[in-house]
N, C-alpha and C positions, 0 to 999 in steps of 0.2 A: 405384278408384285406377289400375289398371294404364293406363286410360285416360288418367287425366292423363298418368303415363310418358311413354306414344305422344305428348301433347300436348307437353309439355316437349323432349322427345328430336327433335321436329319444329320448333322454335321455333329448337335450335340446329342444328336443320338448316338451316337459312334463315342462321342467322349465318354459319355456316361457308361456304356458297355464297357469299354475300356476301364474305365474310374472303378468300374467293380472288380475286376482283376486287381490293379494296385491296391485295392480297399483291404483285399485278403480277406474278405467276409465281412466290412464294417468295422476289422480290428487297427485298422492304418487311418489315425485321425484327419489328417490332410485331403488323403485320398479319399476319403469317405465324404470328408466337406465338399470337395469337389466332386463329386460322382452325384451328391445330392442337389447340388446348384446346378450340374448339366442337367440333369433328371426333370427340374422345373425348368428349366430354360426351355429343353427340347418339347415340352408340353405346350409351353404357354408360346412359341413358334407354332406349333402346328395346330393349338387353337386359331391363331390370328389366318392360318393359311386355310382351313376350311369354311372361310366366310362365304367364299364364290368357287369353290372347288367340291366336289361331290366327295361326301367321306370316306366311302371305299377306296377312291382313288387315289385321295391324298394318303388315306391311310397306308395303303399298298407301297404308294411312293416311298413315305418316309420311313418306312420299316425295308422296302428292298436297299434304299442306298446306306439304311444303317447297317444293313446286314451285310453287304457289299465292303463298306469300310472297314469294319470292326475284322471283320473275314482278312481282308487283307494287311490288314493292320497287324492282325495275329501271325499272320504269314510272313511279314516282314520283322517284326518287334519279339515275339513268343519261337520264334522259329516252328511254326506250326506247318503242318503237310502243305509242298505244295505239288503236287499231284497233278500231272494234266488233266485227266475228268475234273477234279477238284475246281480247276480254273475254267476249263467250259462251262460247269453250270453256274459259278461266278458271272460270268458272260451272259448264259441263259436268263440270270436274275435281272443284268442290266437291258438287255432287250423287253424284256418286260415290262420294266420302268419307262422304258424308251416310246412303247408302246401303249402304254398306259396316259403319257404325258401327251402324245400326238393324236389322240382319241378322245380324249376330254373337251368337253365345254367348257371350262374352268379357266 
């Protein structure tokens, strides 16, 4: 169950990172509210997940999934760079996430 909490926290992390873009520096009310709520939910689920998972592993997986998800979202919806080398590095982050999960005792 703890890994599910980490995954949910990661989805909220992607949400608040994207929300930052839409909030335009917290000048857009609804996007700002969305961003703040998803930030809080991300931390709540992260705190639930780290009960039985080493903090270093949980944090690395949380930020890794968040980074990958945010980068992919940016490529799809914000027309950010889609260079092959960028995609290769995204896959390296995914490989690191999988490696941490497979070697974790939590």
